[in-house]
N, C-alpha and C positions, 0 to 999 in steps of 0.2 A: 682544369678546366671543366666544368661538367654541361650537360644536357638535359634535360626531359624528353621524355616520351610520355605521350598520353595512355592510359590503360585502365580502362573501368571507373573514369574520376578522378583519377589518381596518376601522378605523372612520377617513372621510372627515374633515376637519376644515375645517370651516366659518367664516369670519369676516370682520369689517369691516375694511377697510383703505382706506388714502386715496382707491384707486383702484375702490371699490368694494365688490364680496363676493368676497372670493376662496375659493377651496374648492383643498385637497390632496385629491385621489381616489386612492386606492390600483390600481396596474395588475394584474388579473384574472391578468396571465401572467406578470407577475414580483414574487418574494417580497419584495424589497424597493426598489419603484420606484413613483413619487406624479408624475401628473399636477397641473399647479397651473393653475389656470383663474381667470380673471377675468371675472367676469359668466358668460356662455356662450363664452367666448373661450380657447380653449388656449392658455397662453402660454408652458410650461416643463415638461421632464419631467425627473425623477432619479431614475435609479438608484442605491440607495447602496452595494450588495455592488459594482458596475459604474459607477462614476463616467466609464468611457471611452465605453459605450453612449450617443449620441444617437439619439433617438427621431423627432425632425421630423427631414424633409429638409434643410429650409435650416438648422438648426445640425450637422448632418453637412456641410454644403459648409462652415459655419464651422469644422470640425474639420477637414477637407481642405487650409483654407489655415494654422490652427496647427500639421498637420503638415510642410508644405510651406516655413513662413518661415524654418527655420534645421533642421540637423543633428539627426536624430531624438533625444530624450531630453536636447538642450542647454537649460538653463534659459533663462528669458526674463522680459522686463520686459513685461505687458500690464496695458492699461489696457480697462475694461468701461463701456462709459456704459448704463445699464439692466442690472439683476442678476437682476429677478425671481426664480427657486430657484436663481441661480448655477451653471447649466447648464455655462456654457462655462469657467466660473472653476472647476470644477469638472473639468472635462477639462486645461483644460491641466497643473494639479498636480498630475494622474495622470498625464499623458505625459510631462509636462517638470519632475520633480521640481525642486525647488527655485526655480523658478521665483517671483518678487516681483510681486505683483498688485493694482490698485487698482480697485476698483469703486465704483461711481457710481449711486445711485438715490434717487430722488425720493421714495418711498414707503415713508419709515422704517417704516409700520406691517406692512408686508407685510415686510420684512427680518429685524425680528423673530418673525414667524410663521415664514417658512421654517427661521430658524437655530435656531426653538425645538425644530421639529418634522422638518428635514433638516438637520442640524448637520453642520458641516464637520469636518476631521480636524483634530487639534491642529497638526500640524506642516507645514499647507498656510500659504504666507505670503500671506494672501488679508487684503487691509485692506476692509472696507464703509465707505464714509461717506453720509451721508445728503445730500441738494442735487439742486439742477439739474445736468443734464449738460455744458451748455456754458459753466455758473458753475464747478463743479467742475475741469471741463477748463484752464478759464482758471489756474486756481493751481498747477496739473503743473509743475516747471519744463521745459526748453526740454530736448530731444533726450532725452528720460526711455525711452522706450517702444518696444518692438520691434516691438508691434503694440495698435493699436487698434479693439475692437470696440464699433460701435455697434448697438442692439437697444432701441431703446426708444418704446413706444408708450403714449399716453394716451388712455383711450376708443377701442383700437384702432386709434388715428392717429398718426402721428408728429409730435411738435410742428412748429409751423413753423421754429422759431430754430434747430432742428439739419440744417436741408437746404440750407444759401446756404453761398454763395465761402465768406464770411465765417467761418463756424462752421470750413467744412475748412482754409481757413487756421489756425485756431488747432491743428485735427488734426495738422497738417502739422508746425506748430511745438513739437510736443508729441512728433512720431515721431523715432526716429534717422534719417540719411540713408538707411539702407535698410530702413528700415520699413514696415508694410503697414498700411493701413486697410481694414476691413471693415466692410459696413453692409449689415443686414437690412432690405429696402426691399419693402412690401408695394403692390400695383396689380394692375387688372385693365383689360381695354380700354374704351379705347384706347390703353393706359399713356403717355400723358400726363407722370404722376409718376417714373417710372420712366426714363421717354427726355431728362426735364430732370434726373434724380439722376445719369445718365452725364457729362451735357453740364456738368454742375456739377463733379464730378471731373474732368473734362479739364481745366477751366479750372485745376487748384492742381494736379493731380498729375501725371506724363510718361507713366506707363502705367496702362491699364484693363482690368479685365476682368470680365464676368458670369456667374453660374452661374445656371440655373434651368431649370425643369422646361417643356419644348419648347410644352405649350399654354399656361402664361403668356406664353410670348414671344409667341407667335400672337395674344395678346391674347381668347384663350378662356375661360378663368376666372380668376376674382379669386384671387393666391396671393403666396408671397413667393419673392424670389429675392436673391442676394447679392453685392452689387458690391463689389469689391476692386480697389483702386488703390494706387501706389506711386511712389516717384523711380526704381523698377529694373526690370530685365526680371521680368515675374512668370512663373512657371512652368507655361505656356498647357497645355502636352502633357499633364506630370503629373496637371494640375488636369481635364482633359479626359476622361484615362482614368479617374480616381478618381470623377468626377461620373457618366460614363457607365457605371460598375460597381455604383451604389447600387442599392438594394429598389428604387425608384422611380427610374431614368433621367433623368437631365438632360443638360443641354446650356450649352457655355460658349460664347460670344461675345467674340471678342477683334480688335485689329487693324482690317480693312477691314470686317469685318463687323459689328463692334460701331459703327463708323462710320456704316454703314447700318442699322443699326436705330435710333439717335440720330436721325436724319432731320433735321439740320437744329435739332433740340431746343435752347434758349437757356438758357445755364448762369442760376440762381437767385440772386437778393441776397437781404440783409435786406429788403429794401424790398419785392420781389414775392413772396416766400415765402408758401408758405401750408401747411398740414399736409396728411399724404399722405390721400387720399379713403378714405370708410367703406366697409366691408367691406357688399356686399349683402348685402340679406337672405337666410338661409338659408347663409350660407356657412361658420358652424360647425356646421349638422346640425341 
């Protein structure tokens, strides 16, 4: 069931989906842009006129990874774990035409809502499959993807089984030797979850770096960080420059500074895994 609410000449669309109540809310500042909310939590933002526009800071940082993954415009194979409004899949399609993309989204009702009201271009090679992210990853061929982007939340928390060494080993299996893993990690002080996720990536991949808001890294507020991991050298200098130039400047931790940040945290296994922490009251206004 859906219903509309008038807002500056366009209607918000509200529907019940698998994860609760989803709202597609028109952006008053961009004529063809929409925000996707699940409950009161902002989940995605899409500009149908300009799919290269990334409104959320963490998605801008994921965009930096997509931009630096390969020479500009070169098509890639991308896997998206968690679809939402398909913001990052749209970005890859717009910036790297002829890319082939696989999306795994557990909430099929949400996917139907998004595709009905925020349609994809017909020429984009984006295939969306319903199902659990880890189970969907297990069905993909080895060394297929140039990048795996994980942005999976259930009730504003990342499920425990998507945080472990065993899960990252499956990610690494699907990646090509030069491929990148990029994950959205939400946490706040004392940053126990974020530190453990860096340690988990270090147990599987040779190189890591972390892109985040300085206030989040200091544990002063709850927020999103982007963790990148690969078995090749990451372009830390370019990532640092781009992140510092964002509308809300961010910071990149890598090498010794990232090791110091991790602070002896232990890798997470399937046995010890826990869902990411619940956002504190008032996080979303």
